[in-house]
N, C-alpha and C positions, 0 to 999 in steps of 0.2 A: 832653259829656263828651271830645270833641278837645278845646275850648278850655281845660278844664280839665289836661290833659296837658301843652299847650303851657306853660300858665301855672308847673304845677310844673317843667317843664322848665330856664325861663327861672329861675325861683327856685333852683333846682339848680346851674344855672349859675352864676349870681350869688354864693351863697354860696361856690361853690369856689374861684373868684376872688377873695373877698376872705379867704378864707382862705390862698390864695397869695399875696397881696398883705399880708396880716398876717405870714407867715414871712419872705416878704424882709426886711421894714421890721425886724422883728425880731433879727433875723440878719446884720449889717452890718458886725461884727467881722471883720478881714482875718486870715488864718490863711494857715500857707503848710505845703504837700506836700512828703514825701520818700518815694519808693516806689523801691525799687531801684536806689538811688544817683540816680535822677533827679529832680529839685527841680523846682519849680511858683511861679513868683512870688506873692505874695500877694496872695490873692483873698477875695473875701466868702463866709463860710459859704454864705450862700445859693446863691451862684452853683457853688461848687464841687458843692453837692448838686443840683442840677438837672441839672449837666452830669454827674453820678454817674446820674442818672434819666433821663435821654438816652440814653445810651449803654446802659445796662440795656436799654431800650426798643427799643433797636436789637439788640442781641448778642442778647438772647432768641428772638426769631424766627426770625433768623439758625442757632443753635444748634440749633433746632426741625427748620428746613428741611435741616439737614444729617444730623440723624438720621432724621429720616423717607426723605429717598432714600438713606442706609444700610439701611434696613430693606425697603426695595423689591427692591432691589438684593439683599439677603441672598434675598428670597422667592423671586426669579426665578430666583435660581441653582438653589432647591433646588426651584423644581418645583410651586410653593402658587399 
């Protein structure tokens, strides 16, 4: 049973890597972004997507931490 779980995990990881590799290779056309007057140089679509994903993975947990901390401070002030 343990070996089956490992094999399934390895297969899942390989499929994920294959999907990511396919996405990167299929989205190589360069685009330039303009956001609030700030322009980026031309980069491949896949790189912009990966950068956006990584930024979301950093910003999401930080925002959650701030909200939880504010909630704890509010509960302390209320005496709950």
